[in-house]
N, C-alpha and C positions, 0 to 999 in steps of 0.2 A: 576833712578828706584824708584818707589813709595814704601813707607814703609807699611808693613802690621801690623795693630794694632789688636792684638788678642782680646782685649776687645770689639772693634767695630764689629769685625767678629762675636764674640759670641752674641752680641746684635742683629745682623741681622739674625743669625740662630734662636734665640729665637722668634724674631718678625715674621719671616716667618712660623715657627712651629705653633705659636699661630694663625696666619692668616689662616692657613690651618686647624686649629682645632685639631691638633695632641697633644696628651699628650707626655711628654718627652720619656716615655717608648715606645710609638708607633713610634716616630721618630727613636729612637735607634734601634728598630727592623728593620725598613725599611732601615736604613743605615748600618745595621750589625755591630753595636757598642754597648757597654754596656750603660745602662742608666746613670751610674756614669760618664763615659767618656763624654757623651752628656752634662751632667750638667757642667762638668769642661770646656768643649768647650764654652758653653753659658756664663760662667763667665769669659772667656778669660784666664783661668788658664793653659790651655794646648794648644799646637799646634797640627797639624794633618798631616798625610801623604797625598801624592797626591791621593792615593787610597781612603782614607777616604773622602777627599775633593770631589772626583768624586761621591762617594756614597751619600754624603749629597746633592750635587747639584741635583742628580736625585730624591732623596727622598723629597726634598723641592721644586722641580720644579722651580729652580732659576738659574740664570747664574753665572758663576764663578767670572766674573769681579765685579758683584754686591756683591757677597758673600765676596770677599776679600777686595775690595776697595770702595764699596758703590756706584759704578758707574753703572747706568742703562741707556741703550739706549732707545730713545723714541719709537722705533719700538717694544720694549718688552712690552709696556703697553697692547696692544691687546693680545699678547701672555700670559701675566700674567692673564688677564681676562679669556681667554680660559682655562688656567690651573686650575684656581679657579672653573670654571664651571665643568670641568672634575672631580674635587675632590668631587663635590656634589653628594650624592647618587642619582641614577637614579629615584628612586621613590619620591624624593623631588624636582626634577628640575622644576616641575610646579609651586611650591612655589617661586623658584628662579626667574622664568620668571615674575611672578606677582610682586615681589619685584623690579626687574629691571624696569619693565613697570611703576610702580608707581613712582619710583625715577625719571625716565626720564620725566614723566608728571610734577612732582614737580619742576624740575629745568628749565623748559621751560619758 
């Protein structure tokens, strides 16, 4: 059985939170935890219940295997992009389309 490293779990929580553009307080609200507990999780100072793990998974739009062990399946790449697009405010999606289009032209 693989060992769960709370420090790395915390780093993945923080990275995903920042990727989604959430303040710590916003993530705490979405996951129904206190901002202080969120901070402690991000530093790897606290563990969490299965209930909290599930709430963070939903709030962060991330799979539990990645959150706990850092393992992400290749099929999740498209899902991750889809989730990021869904977190973009609808009135800003035209900008996102422009950015993606420009990026794809630049890497060809």
